[in-house]
KOLVO-791933 format. One record per residue (C-alpha): x, y, z; residue in three letters. Coordinates in steps of 0.05 Angstrom, whole numbers. Last residue first. Layout:
// residues N
<mivo u="X" v="Y" w="Z" residuo="ALA"/>
...
// end
This chain:
// residues 296
<mivo u="-186" v="290" w="418" residuo="UNK"/>
<mivo u="-176" v="241" w="359" residuo="UNK"/>
<mivo u="-128" v="183" w="377" residuo="UNK"/>
<mivo u="-72" v="170" w="339" residuo="UNK"/>
<mivo u="-47" v="99" w="321" residuo="UNK"/>
<mivo u="17" v="105" w="291" residuo="UNK"/>
<mivo u="37" v="55" w="236" residuo="UNK"/>
<mivo u="115" v="60" w="216" residuo="UNK"/>
<mivo u="142" v="53" w="145" residuo="UNK"/>
<mivo u="201" v="9" w="139" residuo="UNK"/>
<mivo u="248" v="28" w="76" residuo="UNK"/>
<mivo u="283" v="-10" w="21" residuo="UNK"/>
<mivo u="285" v="-79" w="55" residuo="UNK"/>
<mivo u="317" v="-128" w="8" residuo="UNK"/>
<mivo u="289" v="-190" w="-26" residuo="UNK"/>
<mivo u="336" v="-250" w="-32" residuo="UNK"/>
<mivo u="301" v="-314" w="-34" residuo="UNK"/>
<mivo u="311" v="-318" w="42" residuo="UNK"/>
<mivo u="292" v="-256" w="52" residuo="UNK"/>
<mivo u="219" v="-260" w="23" residuo="UNK"/>
<mivo u="209" v="-330" w="65" residuo="UNK"/>
<mivo u="239" v="-295" w="133" residuo="UNK"/>
<mivo u="189" v="-230" w="119" residuo="UNK"/>
<mivo u="133" v="-289" w="113" residuo="UNK"/>
<mivo u="141" v="-324" w="173" residuo="UNK"/>
<mivo u="157" v="-251" w="216" residuo="UNK"/>
<mivo u="85" v="-236" w="198" residuo="UNK"/>
<mivo u="80" v="-177" w="250" residuo="UNK"/>
<mivo u="128" v="-137" w="217" residuo="UNK"/>
<mivo u="84" v="-127" w="160" residuo="UNK"/>
<mivo u="102" v="-148" w="88" residuo="UNK"/>
<mivo u="101" v="-104" w="25" residuo="UNK"/>
<mivo u="119" v="-131" w="-37" residuo="UNK"/>
<mivo u="167" v="-103" w="-103" residuo="UNK"/>
<mivo u="194" v="-141" w="-167" residuo="UNK"/>
<mivo u="234" v="-115" w="-205" residuo="UNK"/>
<mivo u="258" v="-123" w="-285" residuo="UNK"/>
<mivo u="200" v="-155" w="-306" residuo="UNK"/>
<mivo u="217" v="-189" w="-376" residuo="UNK"/>
<mivo u="158" v="-236" w="-378" residuo="UNK"/>
<mivo u="206" v="-290" w="-357" residuo="UNK"/>
<mivo u="232" v="-255" w="-303" residuo="UNK"/>
<mivo u="162" v="-250" w="-279" residuo="UNK"/>
<mivo u="151" v="-324" w="-284" residuo="UNK"/>
<mivo u="211" v="-345" w="-258" residuo="UNK"/>
<mivo u="198" v="-303" w="-196" residuo="UNK"/>
<mivo u="130" v="-328" w="-187" residuo="UNK"/>
<mivo u="161" v="-401" w="-195" residuo="UNK"/>
<mivo u="209" v="-373" w="-136" residuo="UNK"/>
<mivo u="151" v="-355" w="-93" residuo="UNK"/>
<mivo u="108" v="-422" w="-101" residuo="UNK"/>
<mivo u="172" v="-456" w="-85" residuo="UNK"/>
<mivo u="179" v="-425" w="-25" residuo="UNK"/>
<mivo u="105" v="-423" w="2" residuo="UNK"/>
<mivo u="102" v="-502" w="-24" residuo="UNK"/>
<mivo u="161" v="-518" w="26" residuo="UNK"/>
<mivo u="115" v="-568" w="71" residuo="UNK"/>
<mivo u="98" v="-532" w="136" residuo="UNK"/>
<mivo u="32" v="-502" w="100" residuo="UNK"/>
<mivo u="-21" v="-549" w="64" residuo="UNK"/>
<mivo u="-80" v="-538" w="118" residuo="UNK"/>
<mivo u="-72" v="-459" w="118" residuo="UNK"/>
<mivo u="-73" v="-453" w="37" residuo="UNK"/>
<mivo u="-11" v="-414" w="20" residuo="UNK"/>
<mivo u="-29" v="-336" w="18" residuo="UNK"/>
<mivo u="3" v="-281" w="-35" residuo="UNK"/>
<mivo u="-47" v="-224" w="-29" residuo="UNK"/>
<mivo u="1" v="-175" w="-67" residuo="UNK"/>
<mivo u="62" v="-178" w="-105" residuo="UNK"/>
<mivo u="82" v="-121" w="-147" residuo="UNK"/>
<mivo u="117" v="-122" w="-220" residuo="UNK"/>
<mivo u="168" v="-76" w="-256" residuo="UNK"/>
<mivo u="176" v="-70" w="-329" residuo="UNK"/>
<mivo u="123" v="-26" w="-350" residuo="UNK"/>
<mivo u="71" v="-34" w="-288" residuo="UNK"/>
<mivo u="46" v="-95" w="-276" residuo="UNK"/>
<mivo u="7" v="-117" w="-212" residuo="UNK"/>
<mivo u="5" v="-190" w="-186" residuo="UNK"/>
<mivo u="-40" v="-227" w="-139" residuo="UNK"/>
<mivo u="-26" v="-290" w="-108" residuo="UNK"/>
<mivo u="-55" v="-358" w="-96" residuo="UNK"/>
<mivo u="-52" v="-426" w="-54" residuo="UNK"/>
<mivo u="-46" v="-502" w="-62" residuo="UNK"/>
<mivo u="-101" v="-505" w="-111" residuo="UNK"/>
<mivo u="-98" v="-584" w="-132" residuo="UNK"/>
<mivo u="-80" v="-604" w="-211" residuo="UNK"/>
<mivo u="-24" v="-646" w="-183" residuo="UNK"/>
<mivo u="1" v="-585" w="-148" residuo="UNK"/>
<mivo u="-27" v="-514" w="-163" residuo="UNK"/>
<mivo u="-16" v="-443" w="-149" residuo="UNK"/>
<mivo u="-71" v="-391" w="-170" residuo="UNK"/>
<mivo u="-59" v="-329" w="-204" residuo="UNK"/>
<mivo u="-101" v="-256" w="-205" residuo="UNK"/>
<mivo u="-79" v="-205" w="-247" residuo="UNK"/>
<mivo u="-72" v="-125" w="-228" residuo="UNK"/>
<mivo u="-61" v="-84" w="-287" residuo="UNK"/>
<mivo u="-93" v="-23" w="-255" residuo="UNK"/>
<mivo u="-151" v="-28" w="-309" residuo="UNK"/>
<mivo u="-172" v="-104" w="-273" residuo="UNK"/>
<mivo u="-164" v="-168" w="-301" residuo="UNK"/>
<mivo u="-186" v="-224" w="-256" residuo="UNK"/>
<mivo u="-229" v="-172" w="-222" residuo="UNK"/>
<mivo u="-239" v="-201" w="-150" residuo="UNK"/>
<mivo u="-206" v="-151" w="-99" residuo="UNK"/>
<mivo u="-137" v="-169" w="-59" residuo="UNK"/>
<mivo u="-110" v="-100" w="-76" residuo="UNK"/>
<mivo u="-149" v="-65" w="-23" residuo="UNK"/>
<mivo u="-119" v="-112" w="33" residuo="UNK"/>
<mivo u="-59" v="-73" w="24" residuo="UNK"/>
<mivo u="-21" v="-106" w="82" residuo="UNK"/>
<mivo u="-70" v="-130" w="132" residuo="UNK"/>
<mivo u="-22" v="-190" w="134" residuo="UNK"/>
<mivo u="-59" v="-253" w="178" residuo="UNK"/>
<mivo u="-130" v="-241" w="180" residuo="UNK"/>
<mivo u="-128" v="-200" w="111" residuo="UNK"/>
<mivo u="-91" v="-263" w="76" residuo="UNK"/>
<mivo u="-137" v="-319" w="120" residuo="UNK"/>
<mivo u="-207" v="-279" w="92" residuo="UNK"/>
<mivo u="-169" v="-271" w="20" residuo="UNK"/>
<mivo u="-160" v="-347" w="24" residuo="UNK"/>
<mivo u="-228" v="-349" w="29" residuo="UNK"/>
<mivo u="-248" v="-310" w="-21" residuo="UNK"/>
<mivo u="-205" v="-341" w="-66" residuo="UNK"/>
<mivo u="-234" v="-404" w="-58" residuo="UNK"/>
<mivo u="-302" v="-374" w="-73" residuo="UNK"/>
<mivo u="-283" v="-341" w="-134" residuo="UNK"/>
<mivo u="-254" v="-397" w="-168" residuo="UNK"/>
<mivo u="-306" v="-409" w="-222" residuo="UNK"/>
<mivo u="-292" v="-328" w="-241" residuo="UNK"/>
<mivo u="-215" v="-347" w="-271" residuo="UNK"/>
<mivo u="-146" v="-351" w="-240" residuo="UNK"/>
<mivo u="-90" v="-362" w="-287" residuo="UNK"/>
<mivo u="-36" v="-414" w="-271" residuo="UNK"/>
<mivo u="21" v="-420" w="-243" residuo="UNK"/>
<mivo u="47" v="-494" w="-226" residuo="UNK"/>
<mivo u="75" v="-531" w="-169" residuo="UNK"/>
<mivo u="108" v="-601" w="-180" residuo="UNK"/>
<mivo u="159" v="-570" w="-235" residuo="UNK"/>
<mivo u="190" v="-533" w="-178" residuo="UNK"/>
<mivo u="229" v="-477" w="-214" residuo="UNK"/>
<mivo u="307" v="-470" w="-208" residuo="UNK"/>
<mivo u="340" v="-442" w="-149" residuo="UNK"/>
<mivo u="352" v="-369" w="-171" residuo="UNK"/>
<mivo u="409" v="-324" w="-197" residuo="UNK"/>
<mivo u="396" v="-252" w="-192" residuo="UNK"/>
<mivo u="373" v="-207" w="-258" residuo="UNK"/>
<mivo u="303" v="-213" w="-231" residuo="UNK"/>
<mivo u="320" v="-148" w="-181" residuo="UNK"/>
<mivo u="285" v="-163" w="-108" residuo="UNK"/>
<mivo u="249" v="-100" w="-72" residuo="UNK"/>
<mivo u="224" v="-97" w="-1" residuo="UNK"/>
<mivo u="176" v="-46" w="37" residuo="UNK"/>
<mivo u="170" v="-67" w="106" residuo="UNK"/>
<mivo u="108" v="-43" w="149" residuo="UNK"/>
<mivo u="115" v="-28" w="226" residuo="UNK"/>
<mivo u="55" v="-38" w="276" residuo="UNK"/>
<mivo u="11" v="1" w="312" residuo="UNK"/>
<mivo u="57" v="46" w="351" residuo="UNK"/>
<mivo u="28" v="93" w="401" residuo="UNK"/>
<mivo u="10" v="170" w="383" residuo="UNK"/>
<mivo u="27" v="214" w="444" residuo="UNK"/>
<mivo u="16" v="281" w="403" residuo="UNK"/>
<mivo u="91" v="303" w="420" residuo="UNK"/>
<mivo u="113" v="228" w="401" residuo="UNK"/>
<mivo u="86" v="230" w="334" residuo="UNK"/>
<mivo u="102" v="292" w="321" residuo="UNK"/>
<mivo u="174" v="271" w="336" residuo="UNK"/>
<mivo u="174" v="209" w="296" residuo="UNK"/>
<mivo u="152" v="245" w="234" residuo="UNK"/>
<mivo u="202" v="302" w="238" residuo="UNK"/>
<mivo u="264" v="248" w="247" residuo="UNK"/>
<mivo u="238" v="212" w="186" residuo="UNK"/>
<mivo u="282" v="150" w="179" residuo="UNK"/>
<mivo u="219" v="102" w="207" residuo="UNK"/>
<mivo u="184" v="121" w="149" residuo="UNK"/>
<mivo u="113" v="163" w="176" residuo="UNK"/>
<mivo u="37" v="134" w="179" residuo="UNK"/>
<mivo u="-22" v="161" w="218" residuo="UNK"/>
<mivo u="-71" v="107" w="236" residuo="UNK"/>
<mivo u="-143" v="136" w="263" residuo="UNK"/>
<mivo u="-177" v="147" w="321" residuo="UNK"/>
<mivo u="-243" v="165" w="344" residuo="UNK"/>
<mivo u="-284" v="150" w="280" residuo="UNK"/>
<mivo u="-359" v="167" w="271" residuo="UNK"/>
<mivo u="-358" v="197" w="201" residuo="UNK"/>
<mivo u="-357" v="274" w="225" residuo="UNK"/>
<mivo u="-297" v="247" w="271" residuo="UNK"/>
<mivo u="-259" v="230" w="206" residuo="UNK"/>
<mivo u="-277" v="290" w="178" residuo="UNK"/>
<mivo u="-255" v="337" w="239" residuo="UNK"/>
<mivo u="-193" v="296" w="238" residuo="UNK"/>
<mivo u="-168" v="307" w="168" residuo="UNK"/>
<mivo u="-179" v="390" w="181" residuo="UNK"/>
<mivo u="-136" v="382" w="242" residuo="UNK"/>
<mivo u="-85" v="345" w="201" residuo="UNK"/>
<mivo u="-82" v="403" w="155" residuo="UNK"/>
<mivo u="-75" v="455" w="204" residuo="UNK"/>
<mivo u="-24" v="406" w="242" residuo="UNK"/>
<mivo u="10" v="407" w="172" residuo="UNK"/>
<mivo u="12" v="476" w="159" residuo="UNK"/>
<mivo u="43" v="487" w="232" residuo="UNK"/>
<mivo u="88" v="548" w="197" residuo="UNK"/>
<mivo u="150" v="512" w="223" residuo="UNK"/>
<mivo u="151" v="480" w="149" residuo="UNK"/>
<mivo u="143" v="519" w="87" residuo="UNK"/>
<mivo u="216" v="518" w="58" residuo="UNK"/>
<mivo u="215" v="435" w="56" residuo="UNK"/>
<mivo u="147" v="420" w="30" residuo="UNK"/>
<mivo u="96" v="393" w="83" residuo="UNK"/>
<mivo u="77" v="317" w="78" residuo="UNK"/>
<mivo u="21" v="276" w="90" residuo="UNK"/>
<mivo u="-11" v="205" w="112" residuo="UNK"/>
<mivo u="-69" v="183" w="143" residuo="UNK"/>
<mivo u="-100" v="106" w="137" residuo="UNK"/>
<mivo u="-169" v="107" w="164" residuo="UNK"/>
<mivo u="-191" v="36" w="197" residuo="UNK"/>
<mivo u="-259" v="14" w="174" residuo="UNK"/>
<mivo u="-228" v="-48" w="136" residuo="UNK"/>
<mivo u="-252" v="-26" w="67" residuo="UNK"/>
<mivo u="-189" v="6" w="48" residuo="UNK"/>
<mivo u="-200" v="69" w="80" residuo="UNK"/>
<mivo u="-143" v="115" w="55" residuo="UNK"/>
<mivo u="-138" v="193" w="86" residuo="UNK"/>
<mivo u="-101" v="251" w="51" residuo="UNK"/>
<mivo u="-52" v="311" w="79" residuo="UNK"/>
<mivo u="-20" v="357" w="33" residuo="UNK"/>
<mivo u="30" v="422" w="47" residuo="UNK"/>
<mivo u="55" v="457" w="-4" residuo="UNK"/>
<mivo u="18" v="460" w="-60" residuo="UNK"/>
<mivo u="35" v="525" w="-97" residuo="UNK"/>
<mivo u="-14" v="574" w="-123" residuo="UNK"/>
<mivo u="8" v="629" w="-75" residuo="UNK"/>
<mivo u="15" v="584" w="-17" residuo="UNK"/>
<mivo u="-34" v="524" w="-24" residuo="UNK"/>
<mivo u="-59" v="469" w="26" residuo="UNK"/>
<mivo u="-91" v="403" w="1" residuo="UNK"/>
<mivo u="-134" v="363" w="39" residuo="UNK"/>
<mivo u="-158" v="307" w="14" residuo="UNK"/>
<mivo u="-204" v="243" w="37" residuo="UNK"/>
<mivo u="-279" v="279" w="44" residuo="UNK"/>
<mivo u="-329" v="230" w="52" residuo="UNK"/>
<mivo u="-392" v="219" w="0" residuo="UNK"/>
<mivo u="-442" v="244" w="38" residuo="UNK"/>
<mivo u="-465" v="296" w="-26" residuo="UNK"/>
<mivo u="-470" v="239" w="-76" residuo="UNK"/>
<mivo u="-450" v="260" w="-142" residuo="UNK"/>
<mivo u="-435" v="199" w="-173" residuo="UNK"/>
<mivo u="-395" v="181" w="-225" residuo="UNK"/>
<mivo u="-336" v="150" w="-188" residuo="UNK"/>
<mivo u="-295" v="99" w="-221" residuo="UNK"/>
<mivo u="-246" v="152" w="-248" residuo="UNK"/>
<mivo u="-236" v="183" w="-176" residuo="UNK"/>
<mivo u="-223" v="112" w="-144" residuo="UNK"/>
<mivo u="-176" v="100" w="-203" residuo="UNK"/>
<mivo u="-136" v="162" w="-180" residuo="UNK"/>
<mivo u="-139" v="143" w="-111" residuo="UNK"/>
<mivo u="-111" v="74" w="-117" residuo="UNK"/>
<mivo u="-49" v="111" w="-160" residuo="UNK"/>
<mivo u="-45" v="163" w="-115" residuo="UNK"/>
<mivo u="-26" v="112" w="-55" residuo="UNK"/>
<mivo u="-2" v="161" w="-12" residuo="UNK"/>
<mivo u="57" v="120" w="22" residuo="UNK"/>
<mivo u="122" v="167" w="33" residuo="UNK"/>
<mivo u="193" v="149" w="27" residuo="UNK"/>
<mivo u="253" v="182" w="60" residuo="UNK"/>
<mivo u="322" v="220" w="47" residuo="UNK"/>
<mivo u="294" v="278" w="67" residuo="UNK"/>
<mivo u="302" v="338" w="20" residuo="UNK"/>
<mivo u="295" v="283" w="-36" residuo="UNK"/>
<mivo u="228" v="259" w="-7" residuo="UNK"/>
<mivo u="204" v="324" w="9" residuo="UNK"/>
<mivo u="214" v="346" w="-66" residuo="UNK"/>
<mivo u="185" v="290" w="-91" residuo="UNK"/>
<mivo u="130" v="283" w="-52" residuo="UNK"/>
<mivo u="113" v="359" w="-73" residuo="UNK"/>
<mivo u="122" v="343" w="-146" residuo="UNK"/>
<mivo u="71" v="275" w="-140" residuo="UNK"/>
<mivo u="26" v="316" w="-104" residuo="UNK"/>
<mivo u="19" v="374" w="-156" residuo="UNK"/>
<mivo u="15" v="311" w="-209" residuo="UNK"/>
<mivo u="-43" v="281" w="-173" residuo="UNK"/>
<mivo u="-73" v="345" w="-163" residuo="UNK"/>
<mivo u="-75" v="357" w="-239" residuo="UNK"/>
<mivo u="-105" v="289" w="-244" residuo="UNK"/>
<mivo u="-162" v="297" w="-202" residuo="UNK"/>
<mivo u="-166" v="278" w="-139" residuo="UNK"/>
<mivo u="-226" v="257" w="-96" residuo="UNK"/>
<mivo u="-273" v="281" w="-35" residuo="UNK"/>
<mivo u="-237" v="346" w="-36" residuo="UNK"/>
<mivo u="-217" v="399" w="11" residuo="UNK"/>
<mivo u="-175" v="456" w="-14" residuo="UNK"/>
<mivo u="-140" v="501" w="43" residuo="UNK"/>
<mivo u="-117" v="574" w="22" residuo="UNK"/>
<mivo u="-54" v="618" w="31" residuo="UNK"/>
<mivo u="-46" v="682" w="-8" residuo="UNK"/>
<mivo u="21" v="720" w="-4" residuo="UNK"/>
// end
């Protein structure tokens, strides 16, 4: 029996397939969800062409006889706060594999000058919550994953609000709203980038009322599903129903593009957004808890 830990800055396609297999095995066994950001990490790897030795180590993979049985990954979306998530394959637990991987990750984070990090766990994970309790981790916030089927019936379009494709001349306005978004709801800030047509199928749209820009939204398309990111109404125009109208118009727009399912994530500390999404019919799939872990 041969065990080894592989430490890398970036994942390759083989690693992605191995982690997806591990994720599926663990998810089916525990009936929980994970947030590994594999598509984002693969795009990072493809964009990286440097051999700079100072590139941070983010990936920690534990193999047993060539089979990936444990994984821990670090994500930093530019906010300076490291998000860590991982799992161990059923049948290989109680062997301190997760602890060994976390220790390696903490060594790297400490080398980077960090004193703590956010560790993610599905709120339904008994082992995850037990680990947090035994390591004196403190709950930072909860993020809800929500979904909506476009097959449902929706309120008719508000013709006073239109959805238009953003272009480079709108960049200053979008940057300003991004700052509002990142302050109010730090969910997936990596997806508020300013590439108007990007390799990850992300597109940026603006909401207009009588030719006046009132907000923006980022939409990512994967087959017959769409993900909403960075949805913001201009703070000076709130309280007038534009958020609801803009969201309903977006749903109709996606339905016309033959999108069947819409997904989004929202922070529990943003009750106004959570209430809005529930109002139009979004349902919670699961809740991901973010715990602060101090590095000893």
